[in-house]
C-alpha positions as CSV (number, residue, x, y, z in Angstrom):
1,M,-7.7,20.4,-24.3
2,A,-9.0,18.0,-22.2
3,A,-10.0,16.1,-25.8
4,T,-6.4,16.0,-26.7
5,I,-5.1,14.7,-22.9
6,L,-7.3,12.1,-22.1
7,P,-6.8,9.8,-25.0
8,A,-3.5,9.8,-23.8
9,V,-4.3,8.4,-20.8
10,D,-5.5,4.8,-20.1
11,R,-8.9,5.4,-19.7
12,Q,-9.6,2.0,-18.3
13,T,-6.7,2.5,-15.6
14,Y,-8.2,5.9,-14.8
15,H,-11.8,3.9,-14.2
16,D,-10.3,0.9,-12.3
17,T,-8.0,3.5,-9.9
18,L,-11.8,5.3,-9.6
19,Q,-13.2,2.2,-8.3
20,V,-10.3,1.1,-5.8
21,V,-10.6,4.6,-4.2
22,K,-14.6,4.3,-3.7
23,G,-14.3,0.4,-2.5
24,F,-11.6,1.6,0.1
25,C,-13.6,5.0,0.9
26,A,-16.6,2.9,1.6
27,K,-15.2,1.0,4.5
28,A,-15.5,2.4,7.9
29,D,-12.5,0.8,8.3
30,G,-10.8,2.5,5.6
31,K,-12.0,6.2,7.1
32,D,-10.5,5.4,10.3
33,K,-7.1,4.2,8.8
34,L,-7.1,7.2,6.2
35,T,-8.1,9.8,9.5
36,A,-5.0,8.0,11.5
37,L,-2.6,8.8,8.7
38,V,-3.7,12.1,9.0
39,Q,-3.6,11.9,12.6
40,Y,0.2,10.8,12.5
41,A,1.1,12.6,10.0
42,C,0.5,16.2,11.6
43,L,2.2,15.0,15.1
44,F,5.4,14.2,12.5
45,A,4.9,17.7,11.1
46,S,4.3,19.4,14.2
47,A,6.9,17.4,16.2
48,G,4.3,17.4,19.0
49,E,4.7,21.3,19.0
50,P,1.7,23.7,20.1
51,G,-0.1,25.3,16.6
52,N,-2.3,24.7,13.8
53,L,-1.0,21.0,13.1
54,K,-1.4,20.2,16.8
55,K,-5.3,21.4,16.2
56,V,-5.7,19.2,13.1
57,Q,-4.0,16.1,15.4
58,A,-6.2,16.5,18.3
59,S,-9.5,16.9,15.9
60,V,-9.1,14.0,14.0
61,T,-8.1,12.1,17.1
62,A,-11.5,12.6,18.2
63,A,-13.0,12.1,14.8
64,R,-12.4,8.9,14.1
65,K,-13.0,7.5,17.2
66,V,-16.9,7.4,15.8
67,F,-15.8,5.2,12.6
68,R,-14.9,2.0,15.8
69,I,-18.2,2.1,17.1
70,M,-19.4,-2.2,17.8
71,R,-15.5,-2.6,16.6
72,P,-14.9,-4.9,20.2
73,L,-17.9,-6.9,19.2
74,E,-15.9,-7.6,15.8
75,S,-12.9,-8.1,17.9
76,L,-14.3,-10.6,20.1
77,T,-16.6,-12.5,17.3
78,P,-14.0,-15.8,16.6
79,L,-14.2,-16.1,20.1
80,L,-17.9,-16.1,20.4
81,I,-18.1,-18.3,17.9
82,Q,-15.3,-20.8,18.6
83,P,-14.6,-20.3,22.6
84,G,-12.9,-24.2,22.8
85,F,-9.5,-24.8,21.0
86,Q,-10.4,-26.8,17.8
87,G,-7.1,-28.8,17.6
88,K,-6.3,-27.9,14.2
89,Q,-2.8,-26.3,14.9
90,A,-0.9,-26.4,18.6
91,W,-2.9,-25.3,21.7
92,Q,-0.3,-22.5,22.3
93,L,-0.9,-20.8,18.9
94,E,-4.5,-21.2,19.5
95,A,-4.2,-19.9,22.9
96,I,-2.4,-16.9,21.3
97,A,-4.8,-15.8,18.5
98,K,-7.6,-15.9,21.1
99,L,-5.4,-14.0,23.2
100,K,-5.1,-11.5,20.6
101,D,-8.8,-11.3,20.2
102,I,-9.5,-10.0,23.6
103,L,-6.8,-7.8,23.7
104,M,-8.3,-5.8,20.2
105,A,-11.5,-5.9,22.0
106,V,-9.8,-4.2,25.0
107,Y,-8.2,-1.6,23.2
108,F,-11.3,-0.4,21.4
109,S,-13.6,-0.8,24.1
110,A,-11.0,1.7,26.0
111,D,-10.6,3.6,23.1
112,H,-15.0,4.2,23.7
113,I,-13.8,5.7,27.0
114,V,-11.1,7.7,25.9
115,W,-13.3,9.8,23.1
116,A,-16.3,9.9,25.8
117,Y,-13.9,11.5,27.9
118,Q,-12.9,13.7,25.1
119,I,-16.0,14.8,24.1
120,G,-17.1,15.5,27.9
121,L,-19.5,12.6,28.8
122,V,-17.0,11.1,31.1
123,S,-15.7,13.9,33.1
124,N,-13.1,12.3,35.3
125,K,-10.0,12.9,34.0
126,T,-8.2,9.7,36.2
127,V,-10.4,7.1,34.7
128,G,-9.8,9.5,31.3
129,E,-6.5,8.3,31.6
130,R,-6.2,5.3,33.0
131,A,-8.6,4.4,30.2
132,Q,-6.0,5.7,27.7
133,K,-2.9,3.5,29.1
134,L,-5.3,0.7,28.7
135,S,-5.9,1.2,25.6
136,L,-2.4,1.5,24.5
137,W,-1.6,-1.4,26.3
138,G,-4.3,-3.8,24.8
139,W,-2.7,-2.0,21.3
140,A,1.0,-2.8,22.1
141,L,0.0,-6.3,23.6
142,G,-2.3,-7.2,20.6
143,S,0.6,-6.2,18.1
144,V,2.9,-8.6,19.7
145,C,0.5,-11.3,19.4
146,T,0.4,-10.8,15.9
147,A,4.4,-10.5,15.8
148,V,4.6,-14.0,17.6
149,L,1.8,-15.9,15.2
150,E,3.4,-14.2,12.2
151,T,6.9,-15.4,13.2
152,I,6.1,-19.0,13.8
153,A,3.7,-19.3,10.5
154,I,6.9,-18.0,8.2
155,L,9.0,-20.5,10.0
156,E,6.9,-22.9,9.4
157,A,6.4,-22.2,5.8
158,A,9.6,-23.7,4.5
159,A,9.0,-26.1,2.0
160,P,11.6,-28.9,2.3
161,R,12.1,-31.6,-0.4
162,R,9.5,-34.7,0.4
163,E,11.1,-38.1,-0.7
164,G,10.3,-39.0,-4.3
165,E,9.0,-35.7,-5.3
166,S,9.9,-34.4,-9.0
167,D,11.7,-31.1,-8.8
168,A,8.5,-29.8,-10.8
169,E,6.6,-30.1,-7.8
170,W,9.1,-29.2,-5.5
171,E,9.9,-25.7,-7.4
172,K,5.8,-25.4,-7.2
173,R,5.4,-25.9,-3.9
174,Q,8.5,-23.2,-3.0
175,D,7.0,-20.7,-5.2
176,A,3.6,-21.2,-3.1
177,A,5.7,-20.9,0.1
178,R,7.6,-17.8,-1.0
179,R,4.6,-15.6,-1.8
180,E,3.1,-16.8,1.4
181,T,6.7,-15.8,3.3
182,N,6.3,-12.3,1.7
183,G,3.1,-11.4,2.5
184,R,3.4,-12.4,6.4
185,L,6.8,-10.3,6.2
186,L,4.6,-7.9,5.5
187,V,2.2,-8.5,8.6
188,L,4.8,-9.1,10.7
189,F,6.4,-5.8,10.1
190,H,3.1,-4.1,10.4
191,A,2.4,-5.4,13.8
192,L,6.2,-4.6,15.2
193,V,5.6,-1.1,13.7
194,Q,2.3,-0.4,15.9
195,A,3.5,-2.0,18.6
196,G,6.6,0.2,18.6
197,T,4.2,3.5,17.9
198,A,2.1,2.4,21.0
199,A,5.3,2.3,23.1
200,G,6.1,5.1,21.9
201,L,3.0,6.7,22.8
202,L,3.1,4.9,26.5
203,Q,6.4,6.0,26.1
204,V,7.4,2.5,27.6
205,V,10.6,3.5,24.9
206,T,11.8,7.1,25.1
207,M,10.7,8.4,21.9
208,R,10.7,12.1,20.5
209,P,7.1,12.7,19.5
210,R,8.1,12.8,15.6
211,T,9.7,9.6,16.2
212,V,6.3,8.6,17.3
213,G,4.6,10.1,14.7
214,F,6.8,8.8,11.7
215,L,5.9,5.4,13.3
216,G,2.0,5.8,13.7
217,T,2.1,7.2,9.5
218,L,4.2,4.5,8.3
219,A,1.7,1.7,10.2
220,S,-1.6,3.7,8.7
221,A,0.1,3.8,5.4
222,I,0.3,0.0,5.7
223,N,-2.9,-0.2,6.8
224,C,-4.6,1.6,4.0
225,Y,-2.5,-0.6,1.5
226,F,-4.2,-3.5,3.2
227,L,-7.6,-2.1,3.1
228,L,-7.4,-1.6,-0.8
229,P,-9.7,-3.8,-3.0
230,P,-8.0,-5.3,-5.8
231,F,-7.7,-3.8,-9.1
232,P,-10.8,-5.4,-11.3
233,R,-9.5,-7.8,-13.7
234,R,-9.7,-6.8,-17.3
235,A,-10.9,-8.8,-20.3
236,P,-8.5,-9.7,-22.9
237,K,-8.2,-7.2,-25.8
238,P,-9.1,-8.6,-28.9
239,A,-6.6,-9.1,-31.1
240,P,-5.6,-5.9,-33.9
241,A,-6.9,-6.4,-37.8
242,P,-4.2,-6.8,-39.8
243,V,-2.4,-4.2,-41.4
244,P,-1.5,-4.7,-44.9
245,A,2.0,-5.2,-45.6
246,P,3.5,-2.0,-48.0
247,A,3.9,-4.7,-50.9
248,F,0.6,-5.8,-50.5
249,A,-0.8,-2.7,-50.8
250,A,1.5,-1.5,-53.8
251,A,0.7,-4.8,-55.8
252,R,-3.2,-4.4,-55.1
253,E,-2.7,-0.9,-56.6
254,A,-1.0,-1.8,-59.7
255,G,-2.9,-4.6,-60.3
256,L,-0.7,-7.0,-60.0
257,P,-1.8,-10.5,-57.9
258,A,-2.2,-10.0,-54.8
259,L,-0.1,-10.6,-51.8
260,E,-0.3,-12.4,-48.6
261,P,2.0,-12.8,-45.6
262,A,1.8,-16.4,-44.4
263,A,4.4,-18.2,-42.3
264,G,6.1,-14.8,-42.0
265,K,7.1,-14.3,-45.9
266,L,4.5,-13.1,-48.7
267,V,3.4,-15.0,-51.3
268,P,1.2,-14.1,-54.2
269,K,-2.8,-15.3,-54.3
270,M,-3.7,-16.5,-57.5
271,A,-7.2,-15.6,-58.0
């Protein structure tokens, strides 16, 4: 049965897909985002009501904290490497980028305290609740910084025609700007969804649990998409061997002069 089914499937595509999934699962951040997808999907399905889905959500929420070890340092690395302003862009943009790194480091650091509270290492409930709010505020404001940076980059990606520029050169720059804008629009949308999810969890904006779960599921799914490694490039397939035309085969069987296609027509080939 398998022997009849597998040939119908592109084996190379099947192999490439498995390699992509393997590369995704090999990343700690990939596991974090995948468990986040399960966490918010359970919140969406349960609508925050007690039950088995609520238990799964709580268990997965605690389990994914392990994958975030050292993430505060990872977020602060660009700031530690280059604490000053480089002057390659407006200082306001550099300041927003650095503020984003700090806020994301606060998000992950406070989340570590939340994890310690959840497993009982920190017994003070007030400390756990404050750490939870600090973590969510860091996530929300860091996402807003991302949205601001992406919005400015999209506005600057316009490709007005330069003086003396040919039609081909202008079209090429427009295509490049369009591709960049399309990629940045997805990042902008993702940042806004993340900020909305954090705002819903903080109840800064009144949302039902199912709405928060939907936004979180959407944000996690986009995160998983971002982390998927690219599909491997295939080697070009060799050109298939030419199949003899029916007239050529019939002539050869009859012992007549062979016919071969040339320039789309059959012409005799003399010995």
